[in-house]
C-alpha positions in Angstrom: 0.0 0.0 0.0 1.5 3.4 -1.0 2.2 6.0 1.8 0.2 8.5 -0.2 -2.8 7.4 -2.3 -3.8 8.6 -5.8 -4.7 12.3 -5.3 -6.1 13.0 -8.8 -9.6 13.4 -7.4 -8.6 16.1 -5.0 -9.3 19.5 -6.7 -6.6 22.2 -6.6 -7.5 25.6 -5.2 -6.3 28.7 -7.0 -6.6 32.5 -6.7 -9.6 34.1 -8.4 -9.3 36.6 -11.1 -9.3 40.2 -10.0 -12.7 41.7 -9.4 -15.4 42.4 -6.8 -16.3 39.5 -4.5 -18.4 38.7 -1.5 -16.1 37.6 1.3 -16.4 36.0 4.7 -13.9 35.9 7.5 -13.8 32.3 8.6 -11.1 32.6 11.3 -9.0 35.2 13.0 -5.9 34.5 15.1 -3.1 36.3 16.8 0.1 36.4 14.8 3.7 37.6 15.3 6.4 38.5 12.8 9.8 37.1 13.7 11.3 39.4 11.1 9.9 42.7 12.4 8.9 41.8 15.9 5.4 43.2 15.2 2.2 41.6 16.5 -1.1 41.5 14.6 -4.2 39.6 13.7 -4.4 37.2 10.7 -7.8 36.9 9.1 -8.5 33.8 7.0 -11.1 34.9 4.4 -13.1 32.8 2.0 -14.4 33.9 -1.4 -18.2 33.2 -1.2 -19.6 31.2 -4.1 -16.1 30.3 -5.5 -15.7 26.7 -4.3 -12.2 26.3 -5.9 -10.8 29.6 -4.7 -7.9 29.6 -2.3 -8.5 31.5 0.9 -7.2 35.0 1.3 -4.9 35.7 4.2 -5.1 39.3 5.4 -2.9 40.5 8.3 -3.5 43.6 10.3 -0.1 44.6 11.8 -0.2 46.6 15.0 1.8 49.6 16.0 3.4 49.8 19.4 1.3 47.5 21.6 3.1 47.2 24.9 5.0 44.2 23.7 6.3 45.6 20.4 7.8 49.1 20.9 9.9 49.5 17.7 8.0 52.4 16.1 8.3 56.1 16.6 4.9 57.7 17.5 4.1 58.7 13.8 4.7 55.1 12.5 2.8 53.5 15.4 -0.2 55.8 14.8 -0.1 55.0 11.1 -0.2 51.3 11.8 -3.1 51.6 14.2 -4.9 53.9 11.8 -4.8 51.1 9.2 -6.2 48.7 11.8 -9.0 51.2 12.5 -9.8 51.6 8.8 -10.1 47.9 8.3 -12.3 47.4 11.4 -14.6 50.2 10.3 -14.8 48.9 6.7 -15.9 45.4 7.9 -18.4 46.8 10.4 -16.6 46.5 13.7 -15.9 49.3 16.2 -13.2 51.6 15.0 -12.6 53.0 18.5 -13.5 50.3 21.1 -11.9 47.0 22.0 -12.5 44.1 19.7 -12.1 40.4 20.6 -10.8 37.8 18.1 -14.1 35.9 18.0 -15.9 39.0 16.8 -14.2 38.6 13.4 -15.7 35.2 12.7 -18.4 35.0 10.1 -18.2 38.7 9.1 -19.4 39.1 5.5 -18.2 42.0 3.4 -17.7 42.9 -0.3 -14.3 44.0 -1.6 -12.2 44.4 -4.7 -9.9 41.4 -4.8 -6.5 41.8 -6.4 -4.1 39.2 -7.8 -0.4 39.1 -6.7 1.7 36.8 -9.0 4.3 36.2 -6.2 7.2 37.6 -8.3 9.8 40.1 -7.2 10.8 43.1 -9.3 13.1 40.9 -11.4 10.4 38.4 -12.2 11.7 35.8 -9.9 9.0 33.7 -8.2 9.4 34.3 -4.4 6.1 32.9 -3.2 3.0 31.3 -4.6 0.5 33.5 -6.5 -2.3 34.8 -4.2 -5.2 37.1 -3.9 -5.2 40.2 -1.7 -7.9 42.5 -0.4 -8.0 45.7 -2.3 -10.7 48.3 -1.5 -13.4 47.2 0.8 -16.8 48.1 -0.6 -19.1 47.2 2.3 
């Protein structure tokens, strides 16, 4: 018996073409960048109605948060302002505290972009993926 069976019936997932899509956050979890030291929240987002679409990973990186203190005040405020903008765009409080479980099952519409995963020289540095563009509501 082979260690791995024939996988030809398992459908591959792929990024969707750029466009406007209905999306749903299916999970949110704390994340940390070993590279920058920054903390954040990673949202795993499904493309509604696109059964073979790969999930979109969207990370909100925090400014200075008591653990990470590497930003000057201007940079920290910029990072937190981007968090506020995302929260408001998906219907969560821009100013109050938000718990991780509040992200689950939020539906919203957004322009989804395509990133080919290549650097400026055309070298493949990671797998192609979708990214959230402008959130429409």
